[in-house]
C-alpha positions as CSV (number, residue, x, y, z in Angstrom):
1,X,-22.0,51.5,201.9
2,X,-19.2,49.2,200.9
3,X,-17.0,52.0,199.5
4,X,-17.1,54.2,202.6
5,X,-15.0,51.9,204.8
6,X,-12.3,51.6,202.2
7,X,-12.1,55.4,201.8
8,X,-12.4,56.0,205.6
9,X,-9.4,53.8,206.2
10,X,-7.3,55.9,203.9
11,X,-7.1,53.3,201.1
12,X,-7.6,54.0,197.4
13,X,-10.2,52.4,195.2
14,X,-9.5,49.8,192.5
15,X,-7.5,47.7,195.0
16,X,-4.8,50.3,195.6
17,X,-3.2,50.6,199.0
18,X,-2.1,53.9,200.7
19,X,1.0,55.5,199.2
20,X,2.9,56.0,202.5
21,X,5.1,53.8,204.7
22,X,3.3,54.4,208.1
23,X,1.1,51.7,209.3
24,X,-2.5,52.2,208.1
25,X,-5.7,50.9,209.3
26,X,-7.5,48.3,207.2
27,X,-11.2,48.5,206.2
28,X,-11.8,45.3,208.1
29,X,-11.3,47.2,211.3
30,X,-14.4,49.3,210.6
31,X,-18.0,48.4,211.4
32,X,-18.8,47.6,207.8
33,X,-16.5,45.7,205.5
34,X,-16.6,43.3,202.6
35,X,-18.5,42.8,199.4
36,X,-21.8,41.3,198.2
37,X,-20.2,37.8,198.4
38,X,-19.0,38.1,202.0
39,X,-19.1,40.9,204.5
40,X,-19.2,41.9,208.2
41,X,-21.8,44.4,209.5
42,X,-21.4,45.5,213.2
43,X,-19.6,42.2,213.9
44,X,-22.2,40.1,212.2
45,X,-20.8,38.0,209.4
46,X,-22.9,37.8,206.3
47,X,-22.4,35.4,203.4
48,X,-24.1,35.1,200.0
49,X,-26.2,32.0,200.4
50,X,-25.6,30.8,196.8
51,X,-21.8,31.3,197.3
52,X,-22.1,29.2,200.5
53,X,-24.0,26.4,198.8
54,X,-21.4,26.3,196.0
55,X,-18.6,26.2,198.5
56,X,-20.3,23.5,200.6
57,X,-20.9,21.4,197.4
58,X,-17.3,21.9,196.2
59,X,-15.5,21.3,199.5
60,X,-18.0,18.8,201.1
61,X,-17.1,20.4,204.4
62,X,-19.7,21.9,206.7
63,X,-18.5,25.0,208.5
64,X,-21.1,26.1,211.1
65,X,-20.0,29.8,211.1
66,X,-20.4,30.0,207.4
67,X,-23.7,28.3,207.5
68,X,-25.0,30.8,210.1
69,X,-23.7,33.7,208.1
70,X,-25.6,32.5,205.0
71,X,-28.7,31.6,207.0
72,X,-29.0,35.2,208.4
73,X,-29.2,36.5,204.8
74,X,-31.8,33.9,203.8
75,X,-34.0,34.6,206.8
76,X,-34.0,38.3,206.2
77,X,-35.0,38.0,202.6
78,X,-37.5,35.2,203.3
79,X,-39.2,37.5,205.8
80,X,-39.3,40.4,203.3
81,X,-39.6,38.7,199.9
82,X,-36.9,36.6,198.4
83,X,-36.3,38.6,195.3
84,X,-36.4,41.9,197.1
85,X,-32.6,41.5,196.7
86,X,-33.1,41.7,192.9
87,X,-35.4,44.6,193.1
88,X,-33.7,46.8,195.6
89,X,-30.1,45.7,196.2
90,X,-28.5,43.9,193.3
91,X,-26.0,46.2,191.6
92,X,-26.4,44.4,188.2
93,X,-30.1,45.1,188.3
94,X,-29.4,48.8,188.8
95,X,-27.1,48.9,185.9
96,X,-29.5,47.0,183.7
97,X,-32.2,49.5,184.5
98,X,-29.9,52.2,183.1
99,X,-29.0,50.0,180.1
100,X,-32.6,49.4,179.2
101,X,-33.5,53.1,179.5
102,X,-30.6,54.1,177.3
103,X,-31.3,51.3,174.8
104,X,-35.0,52.4,174.6
105,X,-34.1,56.0,173.8
106,X,-31.6,54.9,171.1
107,X,-34.2,52.6,169.6
108,X,-36.8,55.4,169.5
109,X,-34.3,57.9,168.0
110,X,-33.4,55.4,165.3
111,X,-37.0,54.3,164.8
112,X,-36.1,50.7,165.5
113,X,-38.4,48.0,166.9
114,X,-39.0,48.3,170.7
115,X,-36.9,46.2,173.0
116,X,-38.2,42.6,173.2
117,X,-40.5,42.4,176.2
118,X,-41.3,38.7,176.3
119,X,-39.1,36.4,178.3
120,X,-36.8,34.4,176.0
121,X,-37.0,31.3,178.3
122,X,-39.5,30.1,181.0
123,X,-39.0,32.2,184.1
124,X,-38.4,29.1,186.2
125,X,-35.4,28.3,184.2
126,X,-33.2,30.2,186.6
127,X,-34.1,27.7,189.4
128,X,-32.7,25.0,187.1
129,X,-29.7,27.3,186.7
130,X,-29.3,27.4,190.4
131,X,-29.2,23.6,190.7
132,X,-26.8,23.3,187.8
133,X,-24.4,25.8,189.4
134,X,-24.4,23.9,192.7
135,X,-24.0,20.5,190.9
136,X,-21.2,21.7,188.7
137,X,-19.4,23.1,191.8
138,X,-19.6,19.7,193.4
139,X,-18.2,18.0,190.3
140,X,-15.2,20.4,189.7
141,X,-14.5,21.1,193.3
142,X,-14.8,24.9,192.8
143,X,-17.6,27.5,193.3
144,X,-18.0,28.0,189.5
145,X,-20.5,30.9,189.5
146,X,-18.4,33.0,191.8
147,X,-15.7,32.9,189.1
148,X,-17.9,34.5,186.5
149,X,-20.7,36.2,188.5
150,X,-21.7,39.5,187.0
151,X,-23.6,40.6,190.1
152,X,-20.7,42.1,192.0
153,X,-18.3,42.4,189.0
154,X,-18.1,46.2,189.0
155,X,-18.2,46.3,192.8
156,X,-15.2,44.0,193.0
157,X,-13.4,46.0,190.3
158,X,-13.8,49.3,192.2
159,X,-13.1,47.8,195.7
160,X,-10.4,45.3,195.0
161,X,-9.2,46.0,191.4
162,X,-10.5,42.6,190.4
163,X,-11.8,42.0,186.8
164,X,-13.6,38.8,187.8
165,X,-17.0,38.6,186.2
166,X,-16.6,41.7,183.9
167,X,-17.1,39.6,180.7
168,X,-20.3,38.0,182.1
169,X,-21.4,41.5,183.2
170,X,-21.1,42.8,179.6
171,X,-22.8,39.7,178.3
172,X,-25.8,40.2,180.6
173,X,-26.1,43.8,179.3
174,X,-26.0,42.6,175.7
175,X,-28.7,40.0,176.4
176,X,-30.8,42.7,178.0
177,X,-30.7,44.8,174.8
178,X,-30.9,42.2,172.1
179,X,-32.4,39.0,173.5
180,X,-35.2,40.3,175.8
181,X,-36.0,42.7,178.5
182,X,-34.0,41.8,181.7
183,X,-33.3,38.4,180.1
184,X,-30.5,37.6,182.6
185,X,-32.6,38.5,185.7
186,X,-35.8,36.9,184.5
187,X,-34.5,33.5,183.2
188,X,-30.8,32.9,183.8
189,X,-29.5,34.3,187.1
190,X,-28.9,31.4,189.6
191,X,-29.0,33.8,192.6
192,X,-32.4,35.0,191.4
193,X,-33.4,31.4,191.1
194,X,-32.5,30.8,194.7
195,X,-34.4,33.8,195.9
196,X,-37.4,32.8,193.7
197,X,-37.5,29.5,195.5
198,X,-38.1,31.2,198.9
199,X,-40.0,34.2,197.4
200,X,-43.6,33.1,198.2
201,X,-43.0,33.2,201.9
202,X,-42.3,36.9,202.1
203,X,-44.5,39.3,204.1
204,X,-44.2,42.2,201.6
205,X,-46.5,41.9,198.6
206,X,-48.0,43.9,195.7
207,X,-51.7,44.2,196.5
208,X,-54.4,45.0,194.1
209,X,-57.7,47.0,194.4
210,X,-59.8,45.2,191.8
211,X,-62.4,48.0,191.8
212,X,-59.8,50.5,190.8
213,X,-58.1,48.4,188.1
214,X,-58.8,49.6,184.6
215,X,-57.0,46.6,182.9
216,X,-54.7,48.8,180.9
217,X,-51.7,46.4,181.3
218,X,-49.3,49.2,181.9
219,X,-48.1,47.4,185.1
220,X,-47.2,44.4,182.9
221,X,-45.2,46.5,180.6
222,X,-43.2,47.9,183.6
223,X,-42.6,44.7,185.4
224,X,-38.9,43.7,185.3
225,X,-39.5,40.3,186.8
226,X,-42.0,38.7,184.4
227,X,-45.4,40.2,183.3
228,X,-47.2,36.9,183.7
229,X,-46.8,37.0,187.5
230,X,-49.4,39.8,187.6
231,X,-52.1,37.9,185.7
232,X,-53.8,36.2,188.7
233,X,-54.2,39.5,190.5
234,X,-55.3,41.4,187.4
235,X,-57.8,38.7,186.4
236,X,-59.4,38.8,189.9
237,X,-58.2,35.4,191.1
238,X,-55.9,36.8,193.8
239,X,-55.8,39.9,195.9
240,X,-52.0,40.1,195.8
241,X,-49.1,38.9,193.7
242,X,-48.0,35.6,195.2
243,X,-45.4,34.5,192.7
244,X,-42.0,33.9,194.1
245,X,-40.6,35.8,191.1
246,X,-42.0,39.2,192.3
247,X,-39.2,41.6,193.3
248,X,-41.6,44.0,195.1
249,X,-39.7,46.7,193.3
250,X,-42.8,48.8,193.0
251,X,-42.5,49.4,189.2
252,X,-46.0,48.1,188.5
253,X,-47.5,50.4,191.2
254,X,-45.6,53.4,189.8
255,X,-46.9,52.7,186.3
256,X,-50.6,52.1,187.4
257,X,-52.6,55.2,186.4
258,X,-55.5,54.4,188.7
259,X,-53.4,53.5,191.8
260,X,-54.9,50.1,191.9
261,X,-51.6,48.5,192.9
262,X,-49.6,49.2,196.1
263,X,-46.9,47.6,198.3
264,X,-48.3,46.2,201.5
265,X,-47.1,44.3,204.5
266,X,-49.0,41.2,205.6
267,X,-50.5,38.1,204.1
């Protein structure tokens, strides 16, 4: 979606401008323009809420338009499920799925130990990471995470030719392979921490049919968020996964052999 306006305007990727002297349209003149940090869709400005909080802390200046642009994003994900961004939208999550798949095949081919499945740190550590990023931005007067964010690193590279965040992007992939399954997403990502904080309010949930559940734990093996968030539902204490960490990605439902798990709308 973000690449189409650049190409439609006649620009080249990797930050290259058209190679002719005539006046060319800019991607900003089209209905969709921007990046995951800041964009405009049909005239509606959208802003990454964590980027806004960092900028607010760093500048100590309240800009109503920016606050509204960030609030729109927060409201949408709060209505769905906070970490639906992580499960369905985040480009880093997409790449890490591929990295995990490739690493798994290599490990099996070389007869190495399976990829570590347990979370290396408590899953709520990323909420602490969110607070630290905002506090540090206030101290240094600069949105620190945006300078190293791996979430839109490849995206910025392709669109704008910027290498910002590439090193952190590579580090997140290394952590995923050697430290623990989806270690960055589960325990470190400050944006994931922000969305976890509002995650319980969402209307989309993983629901369980206790009568169909055979307690095989294949759903826990498939969960990219944290296997422990499924325990209350599997153990019969809850009828749906309530944890704010749930990405409603559907991986657990896909893995369930008895179709006991499903995505549903409503509390």
